[in-house]
N, C-alpha and C positions, 0 to 999 in steps of 0.2 A: 210655516216658513218664517225666517227672520229676514226682513226686507228693508233696504235703505232706499228712500225716494229722494231724488235730487230735483230741485226746481228753482223758481225765481220770485217767490212771493215777497220776500223782503227786499230783493234787489229792485223790483218795480212794484211799489206798494199801491196797487190799483185793484179795484174790485174784480174786474174780469180776469186778471192774472191770478188772483187768489183762487178763484174757482177752477181755472185751468189745471193747477197743480195740486191743490188741497183735495180735490175729488179723487185723485189717485191714492193719496195716503189714507183718506177716510174710507174709500171703497175697499182697499186691501185690508184695512183693520176690521171692517165689518165682515169680511170673509174669514176672519179668525186668525189672520197673520199678525206677527209682531213687527210693528212698523216704526222706523225712525225717519223723520223728515230732516234732511241735511242740506243746507245751502252754503255753498262755498264756490263762488265764481272766480275769485281772484281779481275782481274789478270793484270800482267804486259803486255806491248805491245811489239810486235815483231819489231826488227830492221833488216830489210831485207838486208841492205848493209853490216852490220857487223855480220849478222846471229846470233844474240843473243837477249835477252829480256831486256827491260828497263822500268823504271818508268818515264822517261822524255817523255812527250806526244807531244812536240812541232812539231816534224816532222810528227807524225801520225795525228795530228789535221789538219795540212796544207794539208795533203794527203786527208783526209776525206772531207774537205771543197771543194777540187777540184772535187772529185767524185760527191758530191751533186750538184755542178754547172753543171757538165757534163750531169747529168740525170734530170736536171730541178727541183730538190727538193728545190733549193734556200737555205734559212736559216732555214728550218724546220728540224733541226737536233740537236742532243746533244750527247756529249761524256763525261762520267764520268771517269776520269783517275785514275791510281793507288794511287794517293795522295788525292783522293776524291774531286777533283776540276772539276766543270762542264765547258765544252767548248761548244760554240754555245748557244743553249737555256739554261737558268739558271736553277738551282735546283728548284726554285719556279715555273718557267714556266713549267718545266717538270711535277712537281707534279700536277699542275692545269690541264694540258693537260690529264694526266692519269686519274684524278678524273672524267673527263667528257668523257672519251673514251668509245666507244662501243666495241672495240676489241684490245687486245694486241696479236700480232703475234710474238711469241718467236721462231725464226728460229734457229735450231741447239741447242736449249736450252741455248742460249748464254746470255740471259738477267738475271742478278742477281735479285732475287725476293724480292726487297725492298718493304716495306709496302706501299710506295707511288704508286708503280706500280701495286699493287694488287686491286686497286679500280675500274678498268675497268669492264664493264659489263660481258665480256667474255674473257677468257685467253686461248690461243691456243699454244700448244707445237708442233713444227714441227721437226720431227726426220729426219735429212739429212744423217744419218750414220747407216742404218739398219744392224742388226746382232750385231754390237758393242753396240748399245743402249740397245737392249733387253737382251743381254748376261750380261750386267752390272746389269740390274734389277734382273735377275735370281741369280747372285752372292750374291746380298744383301739379297734376300729372303732366300737363302740357308745358309747364315751366314758366307760367306767368301769374303766380299767385299774388294776392293782395297782402297787406300787412297781417302777419300772424296766421295766415291761412295754411301754410305748410305745417306749422306746429299744431294747428287745429286737426289736420288729418292724422298726424302722429298720435294725438290723443284719441281720436276715433278708433284707431287700430288697436288700442288697448282693450277694446270691448269684445265680447264673445258673440252677441246676437244684435241684429239691427232691424229696427221697426220704423215705419214711416206712416204719416197721415196721408201720403200720396197713394191711395189704394189702387190707382190704375198704373203705377210705375211698373215697367216691364212688359206692358201690353203693346200691341202693334201701333195703336193710335196715340201713344204717349211717347214723345221724343226725349223725355228726361233721361240722361245717361245713367247707366247702372254699373259704373266702374267700381272695382274694389270689393263691394259688399253685396250680399244677398239680402235685399230689402224685403221684409215681410209686412203686409198691411196690418194696420191697427187703427183705432179711432178713439175719440174722447170718451172716457167713462163719465157718466152722470149719476150722482146719488139722488135717485128719484124722489125720495121722501123729503128732501130739502127744498123741493120746488113746488110743494102744494101751496095753493093760494088761500091764505086765511081770510082775506077780505075781497072776494071776487066782485063785489058791487063797486069798489073803488077802481076806476079805470080811466086811463088816458085814451081819448078817442082816436089818437094817432097810431099809425103803424110806425115803428121806430127801429133804430139800430144804434149801436155804440161802435164808433170807429175812429181810427187815426187816419187823417187824410193822406199823409205821405210820411213814411219812415225813411230816414236817411241811412240807407244801406246800399251796398254795391249791387246794382241790378244783375240778375243772372242772364247769361247769354246762352241760349239753347238753340241748337241747329242754326247757328249764324244770326239769330235775332236777339237783340237786347230787349228784355222784358221788364215792365215796371210794376207799380203797386196799384192800390185801389183808385188813386186819382185818375189813372189812365182809363180804367173801365167806367168810372162814374160819368165821364164826359158823354158817353153814349146814352145816358139815361137822365140827363139834366132836365129835360122837359117832362118827366114823368108826372109830377104833381098836376099838370094841366090836363092829363089824360086819365089819371087814376080815379078821380071822383071821391077819394078819401084823403084825409090829412096824412102827410108823410113828415116824419121828424127825425133829424139827425142829432145825436149826442156826439159831437165831433170835437176832436182835439187836433192840434197841428195847424199848419199854415193853409187852411182851407180858404177858397175864394168866397167868403161869406156874403159879400154884396151880390155876386152872381147867383149864388144859391138862393138868397132871399128873393131876388127878382124873379126867379123861376118857381117860387111858391113853396120852397122847402122851409119847414119849421126848424129852427136851430136852437140847441142848448149846448152849453159847454160840457165837454165830455167828463171832466173831473167832477163836475157838479152832481153827476149821477153815478159815478164809479169811484168815488173817493175811498170806499171800502167795500168789502164783500156784501154786507147787508144792503147798502145803498144800491149796489148793482143789481142784486136780486129784486129789490123792491121796484126798481125801474122796469125791469122785465115783467114782473107780475102785474104792474099797472098798465102795460102796453096793450094795444089792440092785437098786435102781432108784429112780426119782423119782416121788413123788406131790406135787402142788402145786396151789394156787389161783392166780388172777391178780388184779390190781387190779380193783375193781368198775368203774372207769371203762373198762377194756378190755373187760370182760365185757358190761356193760349196753349198750354202743354197738355190739357185734359188730364191733369194730375190725379183727379179723383179726391182731392182735398175737400173736407167738410168742416165747417166752422164749429169750434168749441162753443162759441156764443150761441149759434143757432141751435145746437143740441140742447142748450139750457132753455131757450125760448120754447122748444117743443116739449121739454119736460114740464114747463110751467103751463102747458095746455094752450099755447099761443101758436096759431098757424104761422108758417114761415114761407115767404116768397123770396127765394134766393137764387143768385146766378149759378148756372150749371158749370161746374169745373170738370165734368165727367162723372160727378157723384151720382147722377141719375141711373148709372149702370148698377149701382149697389143699393140704392134706397128708392122706395116707391115715390113717384111724383103724381099728385092729383087729389090727394085727400090729406089735408092738414099740412102737407109739405108740397111746394110747387117749384119746379125748375123753370128758369127762363134764360134765353140767350139774346132776345131782342126787346126793344121798347114795347112793342105790341104784346109780346108774351108776358112781360112784367105786368102790364095793365090788366091783361086777361086773368092772370093768376090772382091778383087782388080782387077783381070783380067776382070770380068764382068763389073765393073764400068768403066774401061778404054775403053772397046769396044764401048760404046756409051756414052762418058763422058758428053756431053752437055745435053743429055736427063736425065742423072742421077743427074746432077746439078739442073735441074728444079724440078725433083722429090724430091730431098733433101729439097728444099725450101717448097714444097707442104706438106711434112711430118711435117715440123716445124709449118706451118700455121695450120694444122689440129690438132696437138697434143700438141704443146707447146706455142701457142699464149697466151700472158699474159692475155688478156681479157677473153679468154675462161677458162684458168686454174684458175684464181683468182675468177671469178664469181662462178665457181663450189665450190671452197674452201669456199667462204663466204656462199654459200647456204647450205653447209654441216655443218656449225657452228651452 
C-alpha cells in the first residue's frame, strides 16, 4: 500500500514526540508499505530551547531530517512550514503522492485538510487524546465551542475511519460521549528492535518517568464534571517516595511545584535535558530502573482505557512499569512486568513486587510489549480495520 502518515515531529521537536509518530512510519515501512511522512499543521513551530513558538522552520527541519534518518525513512518526508514553504519533498511531489495514496493516517488530527491531501482512497483520523477530543465534539454540537473547535469538527468529518487510544470508549463504565463517529480502539505501535539495551550494566537506580506537569488546554467536561491533567492526579501520590523504599525520579517540564516535590523526596531533572531528541529520550529510558507514572485526570476519571505511548516504550526496553489504571487493566495483564494502581498503597505495593524479582519482571515487561505493542501486530490490525 501507499500510505501517508501525518504527525507532529517537527512541530514539537522533543524526543518522546518523535517516537510517538516515527514508529508509525517506520513500522508501516517494515511491513513493506510505501510510506511518506507528511507534517502540515497550519500552525507555528515550537522552539524547545527558548520555550516559545516561531515561524522560522530551519531548526525544526534539521531536527525532522535527523529523526527520519534515525528511523530509516530516508528522504520520504515533507514539512510545510508556517510560511507555506515545503521542506523535503516538494509541494508537487506531495500532491502526486497523495493522489495515488491508498491511505492517509492522520495521527492526532495533526494534518491540515488541504484539497491535495483529500485525494487518497481512505482517510483515517486517529485520536490520541481521548476524552479531550470527544468533549470538544460535544461542545460544538451543543453550541458552545471554543476557538476553532467548530472548524476542527468539520475537518474530522472529512475522514472515513476513526480510531482512538481510548480502548474503553463505548463501554458502560466509560462516560465519554460517542457523538458523530464510530470509534475503533487502537494502541501505540512500538518498533521492538529499536529498544534493545546495548549497555544493560549502565543503569540509573531510580524509577523514572518523563512528563509535562500541566498543559494549557481547555479541560474536558464529561458527565457534568470538569476534568484536568496529570497535576490533578499527582497530588494523590505526592508522599509516595516516603513509602516506596526506592528512588523515584521525575524528568519534568512545565510549571511543576518543584520545592514541594523536592520536600517529599522526589528526584527532579529537567524534562528537556533527557528528551531533547529521540536518542536522548531512548537512552534515558534504557538507563532507568523502571517507570512509575500517573495519567491525566481526564483519562483516569472516565476509565477511558488510554495507555501511555511512553510506557509502551519502557516495556519494550525491558523495564517494568507501575502506572495508574485508566481502565487499561481490562485490556492488558497486570502483575508481571506491568502493574496497575489506583491508590497510594497499590502504587507502593507494585514497586515492591517488581523489586522482589526484578530480573523476572524485566523479562515479563518485554514480553508484554511484544504481545500487545509490537508495531507489526498493531499496524496490521489497524489496516485490517480500515
